[in-house]
C-alpha positions as a printed Julia matrix, in Angstrom:
219×3 Matrix{Float64}:
   7.18  -51.29  -78.61
   6.22  -47.58  -78.49
   7.22  -45.55  -75.48
   4.41  -44.65  -73.1
   3.12  -41.1   -73.4
   5.51  -38.68  -71.78
   3.93  -37.0   -68.73
   3.48  -33.24  -68.78
   6.2   -31.19  -67.16
   5.47  -29.44  -63.85
   5.39  -26.09  -65.68
   2.85  -27.41  -68.17
   0.74  -28.74  -65.33
   0.74  -25.28  -63.72
  -0.01  -23.38  -66.93
  -2.56  -25.79  -68.36
  -5.47  -24.9   -66.01
  -5.08  -21.2   -66.84
  -5.08  -21.93  -70.58
  -8.17  -24.07  -70.15
  -9.84  -21.32  -68.13
  -9.21  -18.74  -70.87
 -10.9   -21.1   -73.31
 -13.81  -21.6   -70.93
 -17.34  -21.36  -72.34
 -19.46  -18.22  -72.36
 -21.68  -19.25  -69.41
 -18.65  -19.55  -67.15
 -17.44  -16.04  -67.98
 -20.95  -14.64  -67.58
 -21.22  -16.34  -64.22
 -17.81  -15.02  -63.18
 -18.76  -11.46  -64.12
 -21.96  -11.41  -62.09
 -20.17  -13.12  -59.19
 -17.52  -10.39  -59.13
 -20.26   -7.75  -59.03
 -22.04   -9.61  -56.24
 -18.87   -9.93  -54.18
 -18.43   -6.16  -54.38
 -22.05   -5.56  -53.38
 -22.12   -8.06  -50.52
 -18.99   -6.76  -48.85
 -19.93   -3.17  -49.58
 -23.18   -3.62  -47.66
 -21.58   -5.58  -44.82
 -18.88   -2.92  -44.39
 -21.39   -0.09  -43.97
 -24.42   -1.81  -42.46
 -23.63   -1.1   -38.79
 -23.09    2.61  -39.44
 -26.21    2.73  -41.62
 -28.33    1.12  -38.9
 -27.11    3.57  -36.25
 -27.22    6.74  -38.34
 -30.19    6.07  -40.64
 -32.38    3.51  -38.86
 -31.94    4.69  -35.27
 -30.62    1.49  -33.69
 -27.85    1.36  -31.12
 -24.54   -0.32  -31.94
 -25.49   -3.6   -30.27
 -28.73   -3.85  -32.25
 -26.86   -2.96  -35.43
 -24.36   -5.72  -34.71
 -27.2    -8.22  -34.41
 -28.58   -7.09  -37.77
 -25.22   -7.84  -39.39
 -25.09  -11.19  -37.58
 -28.54  -12.13  -38.88
 -27.51  -11.23  -42.42
 -24.11  -12.94  -42.41
 -25.17  -16.0   -40.44
 -28.56  -16.39  -42.07
 -27.04  -16.84  -45.51
 -25.61  -20.24  -44.6
 -28.92  -21.29  -43.05
 -30.99  -20.34  -46.11
 -28.55  -22.05  -48.46
 -29.01  -25.25  -46.47
 -32.8   -24.95  -46.67
 -33.18  -23.74  -50.26
 -30.2   -25.12  -52.17
 -32.19  -28.11  -53.4
 -34.63  -25.81  -55.2
 -31.91  -24.96  -57.72
 -31.74  -28.62  -58.76
 -35.51  -28.63  -59.19
 -35.84  -25.31  -61.05
 -32.6   -25.3   -63.02
 -29.51  -23.17  -62.53
 -30.47  -20.28  -64.8
 -33.95  -19.89  -63.36
 -32.62  -20.26  -59.82
 -30.0   -17.57  -60.38
 -32.51  -15.16  -61.94
 -34.94  -15.62  -59.05
 -32.07  -15.15  -56.58
 -30.95  -11.9   -58.17
 -34.55  -10.68  -58.38
 -34.96  -11.27  -54.65
 -31.66   -9.46  -54.0
 -32.86   -6.45  -56.01
 -36.05   -6.25  -53.94
 -34.22   -6.83  -50.66
 -31.6    -4.19  -51.32
 -34.22   -1.7   -52.47
 -36.03   -2.18  -49.15
 -32.72   -1.89  -47.32
 -31.99    1.43  -49.01
 -35.55    2.71  -48.63
 -35.62    1.98  -44.89
 -33.12    4.71  -44.1
 -33.63    7.21  -46.91
 -37.37    7.72  -47.41
 -38.04    9.43  -44.09
 -39.73    6.51  -42.36
 -40.19    6.98  -38.59
 -37.33    5.37  -36.68
 -38.42    5.81  -33.06
 -38.78    2.64  -30.99
 -37.47   -0.89  -31.28
 -39.96   -1.88  -33.99
 -40.19    1.35  -35.92
 -41.33    1.39  -39.56
 -37.74    2.06  -40.63
 -36.43   -0.94  -38.68
 -39.19   -3.28  -39.87
 -38.58   -2.24  -43.47
 -34.87   -2.87  -42.96
 -35.52   -6.36  -41.6
 -37.95   -7.12  -44.42
 -35.15   -6.22  -46.8
 -32.72   -8.43  -44.89
 -35.23  -11.28  -45.14
 -35.51  -10.88  -48.91
 -31.72  -10.78  -49.23
 -31.47  -14.02  -47.24
 -34.02  -15.69  -49.5
 -32.04  -14.53  -52.51
 -28.79  -15.88  -51.14
 -30.45  -19.19  -50.36
 -30.6   -19.71  -54.12
 -27.72  -17.54  -55.28
 -24.67  -19.44  -54.06
 -25.98  -22.91  -55.0
 -26.94  -21.64  -58.48
 -23.6   -19.92  -59.09
 -21.58  -22.98  -58.12
 -23.93  -25.27  -60.02
 -23.25  -23.32  -63.22
 -19.51  -23.9   -62.78
 -20.11  -27.61  -62.3
 -22.44  -27.71  -65.3
 -20.24  -25.98  -67.89
 -16.73  -27.12  -66.91
 -14.9   -30.35  -67.65
 -12.77  -32.44  -65.3
  -9.77  -30.49  -66.64
 -11.27  -27.05  -66.02
 -13.53  -27.56  -63.0
 -10.83  -26.94  -60.39
  -9.81  -23.67  -62.01
 -13.47  -22.72  -62.49
 -14.22  -23.03  -58.79
 -10.93  -21.36  -57.87
 -11.76  -18.39  -60.1
 -15.16  -18.04  -58.48
 -13.6   -17.97  -55.02
 -10.92  -15.5   -56.14
 -13.48  -13.18  -57.72
 -15.52  -13.05  -54.53
 -12.38  -12.04  -52.65
 -11.57   -9.44  -55.3
 -15.08   -8.09  -54.94
 -14.53   -7.88  -51.19
 -11.45   -5.72  -51.76
 -13.1    -3.22  -54.12
 -15.3    -1.5   -51.46
 -12.11   -0.11  -49.92
 -12.28    2.53  -52.67
 -15.82    3.67  -51.79
 -14.9     6.38  -49.27
 -15.19    9.29  -51.77
 -18.58    8.04  -52.95
 -19.76    7.69  -49.36
 -18.8    11.28  -48.63
 -20.58   12.44  -51.77
 -23.89   10.58  -51.52
 -23.91    8.99  -48.06
 -24.39    5.35  -47.15
 -28.06    5.49  -48.11
 -27.08    6.71  -51.56
 -24.52    3.93  -51.84
 -27.18    1.37  -50.98
 -29.33    2.66  -53.83
 -26.33    2.35  -56.16
 -25.84   -1.21  -54.91
 -29.49   -1.93  -55.71
 -28.99   -0.63  -59.24
 -25.86   -2.74  -59.73
 -27.76   -5.82  -58.57
 -30.32   -5.08  -61.28
 -27.45   -4.78  -63.79
 -26.19   -8.22  -62.71
 -29.71   -9.59  -63.19
 -29.82   -8.26  -66.76
 -26.33   -9.62  -67.5
 -27.36  -13.08  -66.36
 -30.56  -12.95  -68.43
 -28.62  -11.91  -71.56
 -25.35  -13.85  -71.29
 -26.72  -17.0   -69.69
 -29.7   -17.22  -72.03
 -31.75  -20.37  -72.5
 -29.88  -21.36  -75.66
 -26.49  -20.96  -74.0
 -27.54  -22.94  -70.93
 -29.28  -25.67  -72.92
């Protein structure tokens, strides 16, 4: 009677998910790349948003804190409301729409404090433009996170899914660490300039998704 299959050693069990991840399909790597970029952009904006509101929009620190709270807290709320749309539209389309909304929202965010809009009063043109941008960003994030995680679920196997989700989480944290190197750029172009750069990088992520996660690849 043949011996039962020998179980993998603990070392093999540790190494195997990483080997499987390296062999992961193109959509997973494309998704990981845009997710790393987005992690950098999200935390870059969060890190500077209070200062930007005070210096460029004319709010006080308490009002600026509420703006950050609306952005950070509203993301969870919009995901709850809009996550089901990704299942209806498809992951690729949902992610493209999400990134398109983020481009528009971040452009409005940057424009609010750099185009010379009046910032006197609680509901100044600069502040209203800022909040319109925040609203667009929230709509984008309502689709973005569900679409990104849905792609991982769609293109991984039971062997690679755990590592796929772990990589996504790790890349977001890595993106959150990268803004710590932005101080020289901030001194050179200001926070408003950085926000325009962030808008451009969001557009780059949109193009990457359109090219790497094309219809044939995601079929």
